[in-house]
N, C-alpha and C positions, 0 to 999 in steps of 0.2 A: 504493500500499500503506499502511495506517495502522496503527501499532502504538502502543497507547494507554499501557501501563505496562511499563516495565523495573525490576526491583527487583535490586540488588546486594547480596548479604549476604556479609560477609566478617570473618574472626575478629580482624584488626587492619588498621591503616591501610596497612602495606607490602602486605599481601595485596589491601587493597582498591584500591590505586593498580594492581596488576598485573591484577586483575579489570576495572577500569575500563577500562584500555588496550585490553585484550581484547576487550570488549564494544563500546568505540567503533571498533575496526578492522573489525568484521564488516559493518556497513552501508556504510562506505567502499569496501570491496571489491566490493560490488554496485552502487556507484554511488548508493546510498540517502543521505538526509540528515535530520538532526534538527533542530528548530526549538528551538535552544538557549534562547531566552526562555522556553520552557516547561519546561526541564530543571531539576532540582535535585540538586546533588551534595554529598556529604559531609554527609548529614543523619543525625544520631545517633539519631532515633526517627521511625518513619513509621506512619501509620495506613492499612491496607490490608485490604479485603473484611471488615471487622468485627473486625479484629485489630491490636493494636500490635506492632510488630517494633522490637526495640532490642537494646542489648547484652547484655541478660539473656535474650532469646529472643522467642519469639512467645507473645503473651497474647492472651485476649479482651478487646476494647476495653471499659474499665469502663462506658462509657454503655450499650453493650449490655446488661450485666448489670443495671443499673439499670432500663432499660426492661423486662426480662423480670420483674424483681421488681414492678415497678408493675403488670404485666399479671397477677401471681399465678403466674407460670411458675416453678418450681423445679427 
């Protein structure tokens, strides 16, 4: 089984720690393992599926907006 992306969004660090522990326990129970060299933890901002997710919320990636402007799409 391959799982490509798991994003965990939390309101604050305490909640994030709880969410992270819960998510990491799930594959362990099923004897599945992650390649931790490919994992990133505690990232304050991430680009995902054409959006930027940060502590302010979910936004369209500014690069996508510029590309649309360059094509004349508004």
